[in-house]
C-alpha positions as CSV (number, residue, x, y, z in Angstrom):
1,M,3.2,-59.8,-8.7
2,P,-0.6,-59.4,-9.3
3,E,-2.9,-59.9,-6.4
4,S,-5.1,-62.9,-6.4
5,A,-8.7,-62.2,-7.3
6,G,-10.0,-64.2,-4.3
7,S,-7.6,-62.7,-1.7
8,P,-9.1,-60.9,1.3
9,D,-7.5,-57.6,0.2
10,S,-8.9,-57.9,-3.2
11,K,-12.4,-58.6,-1.9
12,M,-12.2,-55.7,0.5
13,K,-11.1,-53.4,-2.4
14,K,-13.9,-54.7,-4.6
15,K,-16.5,-54.0,-1.9
16,E,-15.1,-50.4,-1.5
17,D,-15.3,-50.0,-5.3
18,W,-19.0,-51.0,-5.2
19,N,-19.7,-48.7,-2.4
20,Y,-18.1,-45.8,-4.3
21,L,-20.1,-46.7,-7.4
22,K,-23.4,-46.7,-5.4
23,Q,-22.5,-43.4,-3.8
24,T,-21.6,-41.9,-7.2
25,L,-24.8,-43.1,-8.8
26,R,-26.9,-41.7,-5.9
27,T,-25.1,-38.3,-6.1
28,N,-25.5,-38.2,-9.9
29,H,-29.2,-39.1,-9.6
30,N,-29.8,-36.4,-7.0
31,M,-27.9,-33.8,-9.1
32,M,-30.1,-34.7,-12.1
33,G,-33.2,-33.8,-10.1
34,G,-34.0,-37.1,-8.3
35,D,-36.4,-36.2,-5.5
36,P,-35.3,-38.2,-2.3
37,A,-38.8,-37.5,-0.8
38,Q,-40.3,-39.6,-3.6
39,G,-37.8,-42.4,-3.6
40,G,-35.3,-40.5,-5.8
41,D,-32.5,-41.7,-3.6
42,Q,-33.3,-45.3,-4.6
43,L,-31.0,-46.9,-7.1
44,D,-32.4,-49.2,-9.7
45,P,-31.4,-52.6,-8.4
46,N,-31.2,-53.9,-12.0
47,L,-28.4,-51.4,-12.7
48,L,-26.3,-52.5,-9.8
49,T,-27.0,-56.2,-10.6
50,F,-26.0,-55.6,-14.2
51,H,-22.7,-54.0,-13.1
52,E,-22.0,-56.7,-10.6
53,K,-22.7,-59.5,-13.1
54,A,-20.6,-57.7,-15.8
55,D,-17.7,-57.5,-13.3
56,E,-18.0,-61.2,-12.4
57,L,-18.0,-62.1,-16.1
58,V,-14.8,-60.1,-16.7
59,E,-13.1,-61.8,-13.7
60,E,-14.2,-65.3,-15.0
61,E,-13.0,-64.4,-18.5
62,E,-9.6,-63.4,-17.1
63,E,-9.3,-66.6,-15.1
64,L,-10.2,-68.6,-18.2
65,R,-7.7,-66.7,-20.2
66,N,-4.9,-67.4,-17.6
67,K,-5.8,-71.1,-17.5
68,H,-5.7,-71.2,-21.3
69,L,-2.3,-69.5,-21.4
70,E,-1.0,-72.0,-18.8
71,Y,-2.3,-74.9,-20.9
72,L,-0.6,-73.5,-24.1
73,K,2.7,-73.1,-22.3
74,E,2.5,-76.7,-21.0
75,A,1.6,-77.9,-24.5
76,A,4.5,-76.0,-26.0
77,K,6.9,-77.5,-23.4
78,L,5.6,-81.0,-24.2
79,L,6.0,-80.5,-27.9
80,T,9.5,-79.3,-27.5
81,E,10.4,-82.3,-25.4
82,E,8.7,-84.6,-27.9
83,G,10.7,-83.0,-30.7
84,E,14.0,-83.5,-28.8
85,L,13.1,-87.2,-28.2
86,I,12.3,-87.8,-31.8
87,S,15.5,-86.1,-32.9
88,N,17.5,-88.4,-30.6
89,V,16.0,-91.6,-32.2
């Protein structure tokens, strides 16, 4: 069964993922000639903000999709029940 997006384990894993992303970006930046003495170790905060917001949007989209699917299942169930009631009349 999939883990809830808001569960403590999920939040901890997400934080670890962001830390890995930051570490990878720093490493790549330094390998490409970023000079730590001149702030080369600094990440562009806009880049991280972009990735965080994109991740949040993907999560919200998934939640919305799941709610929509639940609604469609409920609507199908109600239509089936309605059809059975009509056929019994």
